[in-house]
C-alpha positions in Angstrom: 0.1 0.1 0.2 1.0 3.7 -0.5 0.1 6.5 1.6 1.0 9.9 1.2 1.9 11.9 4.5 -0.5 14.6 5.4 0.2 18.0 7.1 -0.8 16.3 10.5 2.2 14.1 10.6 4.9 16.7 9.5 8.1 16.1 11.4 6.5 13.0 13.2 8.7 9.9 13.4 7.9 6.7 11.1 7.4 5.2 14.4 4.8 7.9 15.7 2.9 7.6 12.7 2.4 3.8 12.5 1.5 4.2 16.3 -1.4 6.8 15.6 -3.3 3.9 13.5 -2.9 1.7 16.8 -0.8 -0.7 14.9 0.6 -3.1 17.4 4.6 -3.1 18.4 5.0 -6.5 17.2 3.9 -5.5 13.7 6.1 -2.1 14.2 9.1 -4.0 15.0 8.5 -6.3 12.0 8.0 -3.5 9.7 11.3 -2.4 10.4 13.4 -5.5 10.8 12.0 -6.9 7.2 12.5 -3.5 5.8 9.1 -3.6 4.7 8.3 0.2 4.8 10.0 2.9 3.1 9.6 6.4 2.5 10.0 8.2 -1.1 11.6 4.9 -2.1 14.4 4.7 0.6 14.5 3.0 4.0 15.0 4.7 7.2 15.4 4.3 11.1 11.8 4.5 12.2 13.0 7.2 14.5 13.1 9.2 11.1 10.9 12.1 10.9 8.3 12.5 8.0 7.5 15.2 5.7 4.3 16.5 4.1 3.7 15.0 1.2 6.6 12.0 1.7 5.3 8.7 -0.1 5.0 5.7 2.7 5.1 2.4 0.7 4.2 -0.8 3.2 4.8 -4.0 2.0 2.3 -6.3 3.9 3.1 -9.3 2.8 3.5 -12.3 5.5 3.0 -9.6 7.8 -0.9 -9.8 7.8 -3.7 -12.3 9.5 -4.2 -15.6 7.6 -6.9 -15.4 4.7 -10.2 -16.3 6.1 -12.4 -19.6 4.5 -14.2 -18.7 1.2 -17.8 -19.0 0.2 -18.5 -18.2 -3.4 -21.9 -16.4 -2.7 -23.2 -13.0 -3.7 -22.3 -10.0 -1.5 -23.3 -6.3 -2.0 -20.3 -4.0 -2.0 -21.7 -0.5 -1.2 -18.7 1.6 -0.6 -14.9 1.0 -1.2 -11.7 2.7 -1.5 -8.1 1.9 -1.0 -8.1 1.6 3.0 -11.9 0.3 3.5 -14.9 -1.4 2.2 -18.5 -1.4 3.3 -20.8 -4.3 2.8 -24.2 -4.8 3.2 -25.3 -7.4 5.4 -28.7 -9.3 4.6 -30.8 -10.2 8.0 -30.1 -13.8 8.7 -26.7 -13.9 7.5 -23.7 -14.1 10.4 -20.7 -11.6 10.2 -18.4 -14.5 11.7 -18.0 -18.2 11.7 -19.8 -20.0 15.4 -18.0 -22.9 14.6 -21.5 -24.5 12.9 -22.0 -22.2 10.0 -19.1 -21.3 7.6 -21.3 -19.2 5.1 -20.7 -15.7 6.9 -20.3 -12.4 5.7 -16.5 -12.4 6.2 -16.0 -15.9 4.1 -18.2 -14.2 1.0 -16.4 -11.1 1.2 -12.8 -13.3 1.2 -14.1 -14.9 -1.9 -15.1 -12.0 -3.2 -11.1 -10.4 -3.0 -9.4 -13.5 -3.7 -11.2 -13.8 -6.9 -9.8 -10.4 -7.8 -6.4 -11.5 -6.5 -6.3 -8.8 -4.0 -3.2 -9.5 -2.0 -4.5 -9.1 1.4 -7.2 -10.7 4.0 -10.0 -7.9 4.0 -11.6 -8.4 7.5 -14.6 -7.2 9.5 -13.6 -4.3 12.0 -17.1 -4.8 14.0 -19.9 -6.9 14.0 -23.8 -6.7 14.0 -26.6 -9.0 15.2 -27.2 -11.8 12.7 -30.8 -10.8 12.2 -30.2 -7.5 11.7 -29.1 -5.9 8.6 -26.9 -3.1 7.1 -23.5 -2.1 6.9 -20.5 -4.2 7.8 -17.2 -2.1 7.6 -14.0 -3.9 6.7 -10.3 -3.0 6.3 -8.7 -3.7 3.4 -4.9 -3.9 5.3 -3.6 -3.8 8.5 -3.1 0.0 8.7 -6.7 0.2 8.0 -7.9 -3.0 10.4 -5.9 -1.4 13.4 -7.3 2.0 13.4 -10.9 1.3 12.6 -11.2 -1.4 15.2 -9.8 0.9 17.9 -12.3 3.5 16.8 -15.1 0.9 17.4 -13.4 -0.3 20.9 -13.1 3.3 22.1 -16.5 4.4 20.9 -15.4 7.1 18.6 -17.6 6.0 15.8 -20.9 7.2 15.5 -23.4 4.3 14.7 -27.3 5.1 13.6 -29.7 2.5 13.3 -33.1 2.3 11.8 -35.8 0.6 12.9 -39.9 -0.2 13.2 -41.1 -0.6 16.5 -44.6 -2.1 17.5 -46.5 1.0 19.2 -47.0 5.0 18.5 -44.4 6.7 20.1 -45.6 10.4 20.3 -42.5 12.0 21.9 -40.1 13.1 19.1 -37.1 11.7 20.7 -35.6 10.5 24.0 -33.1 8.7 25.4 -33.2 5.2 27.5 -29.9 4.9 30.2 -30.0 1.3 31.6 -27.2 -1.2 32.6 -27.5 -4.3 30.5 -26.2 -7.7 31.4 -26.6 -11.6 30.5 -29.5 -13.4 31.9 -28.2 -16.5 33.7 -31.0 -18.5 32.8 -31.2 -18.0 28.8 -29.4 -16.5 25.9 -31.4 -13.1 26.6 -29.8 -9.9 27.6 -31.3 -8.2 30.4 -31.8 -4.7 32.2 -29.6 -5.4 35.2 -28.2 -3.1 38.0 -25.2 -5.3 37.7 -24.8 -5.0 34.2 -22.8 -2.9 32.0 -23.6 0.9 31.2 -25.5 1.4 27.8 -27.2 4.4 26.7 -29.7 4.1 23.3 -31.1 7.7 22.1 -33.8 7.7 19.6 -35.8 10.3 17.3 -39.1 9.6 15.8 -39.2 9.6 11.7 -42.9 9.0 11.7 -45.7 6.9 13.1 -47.3 3.9 10.6 -50.4 2.6 11.5 -49.6 0.9 15.0 -46.1 0.8 14.5 -43.2 3.8 14.7 -40.0 4.2 12.5 -37.1 5.4 14.6 -33.4 6.2 14.1 -31.4 5.3 17.0 -28.0 6.3 18.0 -26.0 3.8 20.7 -23.6 4.1 23.5 -22.1 1.0 25.1 -22.4 -1.3 21.9 -24.2 -4.2 24.1 -25.1 -7.5 22.9 -28.8 -7.0 21.6 -28.4 -3.4 23.3 -31.5 -1.4 20.9 -33.5 -4.3 21.3 -33.4 -4.9 24.9 -33.5 -0.9 25.5 -36.9 -0.3 23.2 -38.7 -3.3 24.7 -38.1 -2.3 28.4 -39.9 0.7 27.6 -43.0 -0.9 25.8 -41.9 -0.4 22.2 -40.4 -3.7 21.0 -38.8 -4.1 17.4 -41.1 -5.4 15.1 -39.7 -9.5 13.9 -37.9 -9.8 17.2 -39.2 -13.0 18.3 -36.9 -13.3 21.4 -37.9 -10.2 23.1 -40.7 -8.5 22.0 -42.3 -11.4 20.0 -44.5 -9.2 17.5 -44.2 -11.0 14.2 -42.7 -9.7 11.0 -41.0 -10.6 7.8 -38.0 -10.1 9.7 -36.1 -8.3 12.6 -37.0 -4.7 11.5 -33.6 -3.2 12.7 -30.7 -1.7 10.0 -27.0 -0.2 10.6 -28.2 2.9 8.5 -25.4 5.2 9.1 -22.0 5.7 10.3 -19.7 8.6 10.6 -16.1 8.4 11.5 -12.6 9.8 10.7 -11.3 8.3 7.9 -8.1 6.5 8.0 -6.1 8.3 5.1 -7.5 11.7 5.2 -8.9 12.0 9.2 -11.3 14.0 7.7 -15.2 13.4 8.9 -16.7 10.8 6.6 -20.3 9.7 6.9 -21.9 6.8 4.5 -25.5 5.9 4.8 -27.0 2.8 3.5 -30.9 3.0 3.9 -33.0 0.4 5.2 -34.8 -2.3 3.0 -38.1 -2.2 5.0 
């Protein structure tokens, strides 16, 4: 991969540049020892300071994770550039293998890129529930994967979901601030004083008969957070047979919009993938 140094990193050492993207110390060491990184065509100590517009070239071959299994089935790429790819995951498809199912979005994407001889594994930097549809963001090389994974783990990414809930919400917006933990007796999540902090903010888009369309923003990212929180205030997500038990053709929950600083430019990047319901 090639990347041009932006003004922010002028007079920053190569080591500090790589550390900014949360690349592991082990990987930074390997890049230096194996001379996998050059600046303007020359190899330098990683204490070397970069200048604006320097061209960094990194050869990741042999330093990336193993390629996932491949599953040659259709995938829908809704955005792609040199660093990230965004794929639309249909409801009912896992992001990762679970030990039983190998037809996953990750394995489908693996087949997609190996078919065009892309040299590195392209891997997801987050996950969404199997029954939830919407965007899954992939890193196209280790620098992007490290950076984006850190943003998700640190909750420095704004995520907006669209959903349909049972009942008519008359208030235009609201916030649910209730801790969530696992239920000892089932695979469900529950509101619990011993749970982890979780906040869900919602905005009413419109009422649709006996249902309400919402845009939902989450802080905490707990398992089933939106589903648990909305059910707890009496407005379960339609099609959620685990919590609300209000039947629909599918779970009416979709990861619709994401906003974060792009790994190459560090400018605010926003992408929207409309809900299919």
